[in-house]
C-alpha positions as CSV (number, residue, x, y, z in Angstrom):
1,M,-17.8,28.1,8.3
2,Y,-15.5,25.1,8.5
3,G,-12.8,24.3,6.0
4,F,-9.0,24.6,5.4
5,Y,-6.5,27.4,4.8
6,G,-3.8,27.0,2.2
7,K,-1.2,29.2,0.6
8,G,-0.3,29.8,-3.0
9,F,-1.4,32.1,-5.8
10,N,0.1,30.9,-9.1
11,E,-0.6,31.9,-12.7
12,Q,-3.2,34.5,-11.7
13,S,-5.2,32.0,-9.7
14,F,-5.7,30.1,-6.4
15,S,-7.0,27.1,-8.5
16,A,-4.1,24.8,-7.7
17,V,-4.3,25.2,-3.9
18,A,-8.1,25.3,-4.0
19,G,-8.2,22.0,-5.8
20,K,-6.1,20.4,-3.1
21,L,-8.1,21.9,-0.3
22,Y,-11.5,20.9,-1.7
23,G,-10.2,17.3,-2.3
24,R,-9.5,17.1,1.4
25,L,-12.9,18.6,2.3
26,A,-14.7,16.2,-0.1
27,A,-13.4,13.2,1.8
28,I,-14.6,14.6,5.1
29,A,-18.0,15.6,3.7
30,E,-19.0,12.4,2.0
31,P,-21.8,11.5,1.2
32,L,-23.2,15.0,1.1
33,S,-23.8,16.5,-2.4
34,Y,-22.3,19.7,-3.8
35,E,-25.7,21.5,-3.4
36,E,-26.0,20.4,0.2
37,L,-22.5,21.7,1.0
38,Q,-22.5,25.0,-0.9
39,P,-18.7,25.5,-1.4
40,I,-17.1,28.8,-0.6
41,G,-13.7,30.2,-1.2
42,V,-12.0,33.2,0.3
43,S,-9.1,35.1,-1.1
44,V,-7.8,36.1,2.4
45,D,-4.8,38.1,1.1
46,N,-4.5,40.3,-1.9
47,P,-1.9,38.4,-4.0
48,W,-0.8,41.6,-5.7
49,M,0.1,43.3,-2.4
50,G,2.8,40.8,-1.3
51,E,4.6,37.6,-2.1
52,Q,2.0,35.7,-4.2
53,T,3.1,32.2,-3.1
54,E,2.4,33.3,0.5
55,S,-1.1,34.6,-0.2
56,R,-3.7,32.7,1.8
57,F,-6.9,31.0,0.5
58,F,-9.7,29.5,2.6
59,A,-11.8,26.6,1.2
60,G,-14.9,25.6,3.0
61,F,-18.6,24.9,2.9
62,V,-21.5,27.2,3.9
63,E,-23.8,24.2,4.7
64,G,-23.4,20.5,5.6
65,L,-20.6,20.6,8.1
66,S,-22.5,21.8,11.1
67,T,-20.2,20.2,13.7
68,P,-16.5,20.8,13.6
69,H,-14.3,17.9,12.4
70,E,-11.1,17.6,14.4
71,K,-8.9,18.7,11.4
72,L,-11.1,21.6,10.2
73,V,-10.6,25.3,11.1
74,T,-13.1,28.1,11.0
75,F,-13.6,31.2,8.9
76,N,-15.9,33.8,10.2
77,W,-17.8,35.6,7.4
78,R,-18.2,39.0,9.1
79,S,-21.5,40.8,9.2
80,G,-21.8,44.2,7.5
81,R,-22.3,45.6,4.0
82,W,-21.1,43.6,1.1
83,A,-21.2,44.3,-2.6
84,C,-21.9,41.3,-4.8
85,F,-20.8,40.8,-8.4
86,T,-21.2,37.6,-10.5
87,H,-18.4,36.0,-12.4
88,T,-19.4,33.8,-15.3
89,G,-16.7,31.5,-16.7
90,S,-13.7,29.5,-15.6
91,H,-12.4,29.9,-12.1
92,D,-8.9,30.3,-13.6
93,C,-9.9,33.6,-15.1
94,M,-11.9,35.0,-12.2
95,W,-9.0,37.5,-11.6
96,Q,-10.2,39.3,-14.7
97,T,-13.6,40.0,-13.2
98,I,-12.0,41.0,-9.9
99,S,-9.7,43.4,-11.8
100,Q,-12.8,44.9,-13.6
101,V,-14.6,45.4,-10.2
102,Y,-11.6,47.4,-9.0
103,A,-11.1,49.3,-12.2
104,Q,-14.8,50.1,-13.1
105,W,-16.4,50.3,-9.6
106,V,-14.0,50.6,-6.6
107,L,-11.6,53.2,-8.0
108,P,-13.8,55.5,-10.1
109,N,-16.4,55.6,-7.3
110,S,-13.9,56.0,-4.4
111,I,-15.4,52.9,-2.7
112,K,-13.7,52.1,0.6
113,L,-13.3,48.4,1.1
114,K,-13.0,47.1,4.7
115,D,-10.2,44.7,3.8
116,Q,-8.7,42.8,0.9
117,Q,-10.8,39.6,1.4
118,I,-12.9,38.5,-1.5
119,V,-15.5,35.8,-0.7
120,Q,-16.4,33.5,-3.6
121,L,-19.7,31.6,-3.5
122,Y,-19.6,28.8,-6.1
123,L,-23.1,28.5,-7.6
124,N,-22.6,25.4,-9.7
125,N,-20.6,22.2,-9.7
126,P,-17.4,22.4,-11.8
127,M,-17.5,18.6,-12.2
128,E,-20.9,18.9,-13.9
129,T,-20.7,22.3,-15.6
130,E,-18.6,23.4,-18.6
131,P,-16.0,26.0,-17.5
132,E,-17.5,28.8,-19.5
133,A,-20.9,28.2,-17.8
134,L,-19.6,28.3,-14.2
135,K,-21.1,31.0,-12.0
136,T,-19.5,32.5,-8.9
137,E,-20.7,35.3,-6.7
138,L,-17.9,37.6,-5.6
139,Y,-18.4,39.5,-2.3
140,F,-16.4,42.6,-1.3
141,A,-16.8,44.1,2.2
142,V,-17.5,47.8,1.9
143,E,-17.4,50.7,4.4
144,G,-20.6,52.8,4.8
145,L,-23.7,52.9,2.8
146,L,-23.9,52.2,-0.9
147,P,-26.5,53.2,-3.4
148,R,-28.4,50.2,-5.0
149,E,-27.3,49.8,-8.5
150,D,-26.7,47.1,-11.1
151,I,-23.4,47.4,-12.9
152,A,-22.6,45.4,-16.0
153,L,-18.9,44.4,-16.1
């Protein structure tokens, strides 16, 4: 996927840096629509494991930018097993859902994660959707096989 990397986790969120990165991406991607681009964000570093202002975030598009633009960099979404959870609500409070995933699924079930990256697939446009109705799929790379289960968080 093509996009930009930025740094800065502030007030429990990557929202500030993500907004800047997506603004730059939107200028490159015109005239494609939100649906044609399918925005994605990746929390590359766990902001609670180091200096939060140095935590990296990747903002990019799954679709639409099939040829590299001279200023864009790549993020390779690795193949393998991924657990998916859906966050409903403002992107600013996504950290609460992520905390629940760790507290109610990862830790009690001794789930081994491959790394600290969390891939976020934004399902609806925040410019056209009320914050409380936003939906984001959160992907966690896991080691080994997992049983199929639906977990309400």
